N, C-alpha and C positions, 0 to 999 in steps of 0.2 A: 521611341518617336523623336527625332530630332526638333529642336523648335527656332524659335526665332531667332532666340539669343544664341543658339548653336550655330546659327548661319552665320550672323552679326560677328561671332568671335573668331572665325576664319581670317587667319592672316597671310595664307601663303596657297598657292597651286596647290603644293605637295597636302597641304590640310585639306583641301578641296576634294582631290584625288589621290587614290593609290596609284602612284605612278612605278609601282615595281611591277605591276600585270595590266595587261590589257583586258582583262576579266571585268565586267562590270560589277562593282559592289553594291549591296542594296544600300548601305549608308549614303554612297554618293547618290543614287537616286534618291532619297529619303530627303537629303541636306536639299538637293534641287528642287523637290516638289514642296517642299516647304518656303524655299525662295521664292518660287512662282505664284504660291496661294498669298504669300505676303507681301508680293510687288516688289521684291528686291532683285529682281533679274532685268538688265536693260538690253533692250534690242537694240542694236546696234545702227546706225544709218546703211551699212554695207548690207545688213542683213535683210533691213526693210527695202532695199533698192533692189536685190538678188529676189524677195518675195515679190515685189512689184512687177518687176521682168516676167518672172514665169505666173504671175496672175494668183499668188498664194494669197487668202485673205490670213490678216492678224490674227484673227481668231482661231485659224486653221493651226497656226504657229505655237500659241497659247495651249492648245488641247491637245498637239502631238506631246507637249513637253509635260502637259498633266495626265495624260491618258497611255500616249505612245509607248512603245517597247523601246527601253534602252539598248539599242542593239549592238553597240559597240563602242570601244573607247580609244582614243588616241592616245598616247604616252609620250612621244619623242617628237618633239617641234624639227629637229633635224631631218628627220622625213619628210618635212614639208607640208605637214598637218597641224592645225592648231590643237593644242592640248585640250582632252575635253570628252564629255559623254555623247554621244549620236543617238537623237530619239527619232523611230520613225513611226508613221501613223499613214492609213489610210485617209483620205480627204475625200469630197464633192469630186466628181469629172468622169469616172473615180481613177484617182491617182493617190501615190504614195509620195510622203515629201520627207525629207530628213531636217531636222532640226539640231545644229551644233549647240551646246552649252559648256561655256569654257568659265575662268575665273580669272580676274585678275583687278585686285582691290574689291572687286564683288564678281558675282556671277553677271555674265552676260552670253548673249547669241550672236557670235561673229559671222555666223552664215545659215543658209535655209534653201533650199533647191529641191527640186523632182526627183525621186530614184528612176 
């Protein structure tokens, strides 16, 4: 199980994510969940605005990272997508949301939306 220190030691996106495959690795998810538990993930203004626009509560965003399924991973920015793991979860409504967790000097959430 990764630790807070393991998360803080990450120094590149390549250390945060295995960019050789779109398969989500257990270690990637474990590191992200440690970062979430330790409050080391930044929720960007863009993600907050997107969540507000769609009526997604901040608690649901963190719940998706904490308990949602890591459904997919984007590895190539040239395809127009931010590198990172996409977590999906059912929330009140009922509806499903997707929360992307990426890395640039630290983990961050660049976007949130309803699926």
